[in-house]
VMD Tcl script that builds the backbone (N, CA, C; Angstrom):
set m [mol new atoms 126]
animate dup $m
set s [atomselect $m all]
$s set {name element resname resid chain x y z} {
  {N N MET 1 A 99.103 94.040 95.126}
  {CA C MET 1 A 99.063 95.469 95.356}
  {C C MET 1 A 98.949 96.177 94.014}
  {N N ARG 2 A 98.019 97.101 93.911}
  {CA C ARG 2 A 97.823 97.846 92.671}
  {C C ARG 2 A 98.962 98.834 92.461}
  {N N ALA 3 A 99.150 99.220 91.202}
  {CA C ALA 3 A 100.223 100.158 90.855}
  {C C ALA 3 A 100.054 101.486 91.589}
  {N N GLU 4 A 98.816 101.929 91.763}
  {CA C GLU 4 A 98.578 103.199 92.460}
  {C C GLU 4 A 99.031 103.140 93.914}
  {N N GLU 5 A 98.993 101.957 94.499}
  {CA C GLU 5 A 99.408 101.802 95.887}
  {C C GLU 5 A 100.920 101.740 96.027}
  {N N ARG 6 A 101.625 101.444 94.944}
  {CA C ARG 6 A 103.085 101.339 94.984}
  {C C ARG 6 A 103.776 102.611 94.531}
  {N N MET 7 A 103.032 103.552 94.014}
  {CA C MET 7 A 103.634 104.763 93.456}
  {C C MET 7 A 103.275 105.975 94.299}
  {N N GLY 8 A 104.115 106.965 94.213}
  {CA C GLY 8 A 103.849 108.210 94.912}
  {C C GLY 8 A 104.609 109.339 94.249}
  {N N ILE 9 A 104.320 110.531 94.667}
  {CA C ILE 9 A 104.975 111.717 94.129}
  {C C ILE 9 A 105.669 112.430 95.279}
  {N N LEU 10 A 106.894 112.814 95.037}
  {CA C LEU 10 A 107.647 113.579 96.025}
  {C C LEU 10 A 107.862 114.973 95.466}
  {N N PHE 11 A 107.211 115.956 96.063}
  {CA C PHE 11 A 107.376 117.333 95.633}
  {C C PHE 11 A 108.600 117.902 96.319}
  {N N GLN 12 A 109.513 118.410 95.544}
  {CA C GLN 12 A 110.806 118.827 96.058}
  {C C GLN 12 A 110.825 120.273 96.513}
  {N N ARG 13 A 110.358 121.152 95.812}
  {CA C ARG 13 A 110.334 122.593 95.999}
  {C C ARG 13 A 110.711 123.090 97.399}
  {N N GLY 14 A 111.947 122.888 97.784}
  {CA C GLY 14 A 112.434 123.394 99.057}
  {C C GLY 14 A 111.979 122.611 100.265}
  {N N ALA 15 A 111.333 121.492 100.053}
  {CA C ALA 15 A 110.805 120.724 101.173}
  {C C ALA 15 A 111.722 119.582 101.590}
  {N N LEU 16 A 112.887 119.485 100.982}
  {CA C LEU 16 A 113.814 118.420 101.359}
  {C C LEU 16 A 114.693 118.874 102.515}
  {N N PHE 17 A 115.080 117.931 103.351}
  {CA C PHE 17 A 115.976 118.220 104.459}
  {C C PHE 17 A 117.410 118.070 103.979}
  {N N SER 18 A 118.194 119.106 104.104}
  {CA C SER 18 A 119.576 119.063 103.619}
  {C C SER 18 A 120.444 118.113 104.431}
  {N N SER 19 A 120.038 117.793 105.640}
  {CA C SER 19 A 120.824 116.890 106.477}
  {C C SER 19 A 120.556 115.419 106.172}
  {N N LEU 20 A 119.561 115.138 105.317}
  {CA C LEU 20 A 119.214 113.758 104.973}
  {C C LEU 20 A 119.632 113.440 103.548}
  {N N SER 21 A 119.859 112.162 103.293}
  {CA C SER 21 A 120.180 111.724 101.935}
  {C C SER 21 A 118.910 111.746 101.085}
  {N N VAL 22 A 119.073 111.542 99.793}
  {CA C VAL 22 A 117.917 111.494 98.894}
  {C C VAL 22 A 116.987 110.357 99.307}
  {N N LEU 23 A 117.564 109.204 99.617}
  {CA C LEU 23 A 116.762 108.054 100.047}
  {C C LEU 23 A 115.998 108.369 101.328}
  {N N ASP 24 A 116.673 108.974 102.296}
  {CA C ASP 24 A 116.017 109.307 103.559}
  {C C ASP 24 A 114.919 110.348 103.363}
  {N N ASN 25 A 115.152 111.338 102.511}
  {CA C ASN 25 A 114.126 112.336 102.219}
  {C C ASN 25 A 112.910 111.692 101.564}
  {N N GLY 26 A 113.141 110.736 100.684}
  {CA C GLY 26 A 112.031 110.056 100.021}
  {C C GLY 26 A 111.283 109.107 100.931}
  {N N ALA 27 A 111.996 108.486 101.874}
  {CA C ALA 27 A 111.375 107.507 102.765}
  {C C ALA 27 A 110.677 108.155 103.956}
  {N N LEU 28 A 111.078 109.346 104.327}
  {CA C LEU 28 A 110.523 109.998 105.515}
  {C C LEU 28 A 109.000 110.111 105.495}
  {N N PRO 29 A 108.376 110.538 104.395}
  {CA C PRO 29 A 106.910 110.612 104.403}
  {C C PRO 29 A 106.242 109.246 104.526}
  {N N LEU 30 A 106.946 108.188 104.179}
  {CA C LEU 30 A 106.386 106.845 104.312}
  {C C LEU 30 A 106.515 106.335 105.737}
  {N N ILE 31 A 107.597 106.701 106.397}
  {CA C ILE 31 A 107.867 106.196 107.742}
  {C C ILE 31 A 107.056 106.948 108.790}
  {N N GLU 32 A 107.060 108.261 108.745}
  {CA C GLU 32 A 106.432 109.071 109.794}
  {C C GLU 32 A 104.922 108.837 109.936}
  {N N PRO 33 A 104.102 109.101 108.910}
  {CA C PRO 33 A 102.656 108.993 109.129}
  {C C PRO 33 A 102.139 107.562 109.195}
  {N N THR 34 A 102.855 106.612 108.611}
  {CA C THR 34 A 102.333 105.251 108.546}
  {C C THR 34 A 103.021 104.298 109.499}
  {N N ALA 35 A 104.091 104.716 110.133}
  {CA C ALA 35 A 104.862 103.882 111.056}
  {C C ALA 35 A 105.399 102.624 110.370}
  {N N LEU 36 A 105.735 102.729 109.087}
  {CA C LEU 36 A 106.364 101.619 108.386}
  {C C LEU 36 A 107.773 101.416 108.915}
  {N N ALA 37 A 108.231 100.203 108.863}
  {CA C ALA 37 A 109.621 99.945 109.214}
  {C C ALA 37 A 110.507 100.590 108.155}
  {N N CYS 38 A 111.686 101.013 108.552}
  {CA C CYS 38 A 112.603 101.661 107.609}
  {C C CYS 38 A 112.898 100.760 106.422}
  {N N SER 39 A 113.064 99.471 106.662}
  {CA C SER 39 A 113.370 98.551 105.566}
  {C C SER 39 A 112.210 98.453 104.583}
  {N N ALA 40 A 110.989 98.538 105.054}
  {CA C ALA 40 A 109.824 98.483 104.164}
  {C C ALA 40 A 109.709 99.754 103.337}
  {N N ALA 41 A 110.071 100.884 103.906}
  {CA C ALA 41 A 109.989 102.156 103.185}
  {C C ALA 41 A 111.008 102.223 102.063}
  {N N GLU 42 A 112.190 101.645 102.296}
  {CA C GLU 42 A 113.228 101.656 101.267}
  {C C GLU 42 A 112.829 100.752 100.132}
}
mol reanalyze $m
mol bondsrecalc $m
mol representation Tube
mol addrep $m
């Protein structure tokens, strides 16, 4: 897997869910559109 495929940017500017942890906020964009397993997203 290339480095570009393993990296991403998380824009924070008020787009985080206060009810979720930092890990959950970061993993959510990986889980929702791609249907990755939670363990794979972490």
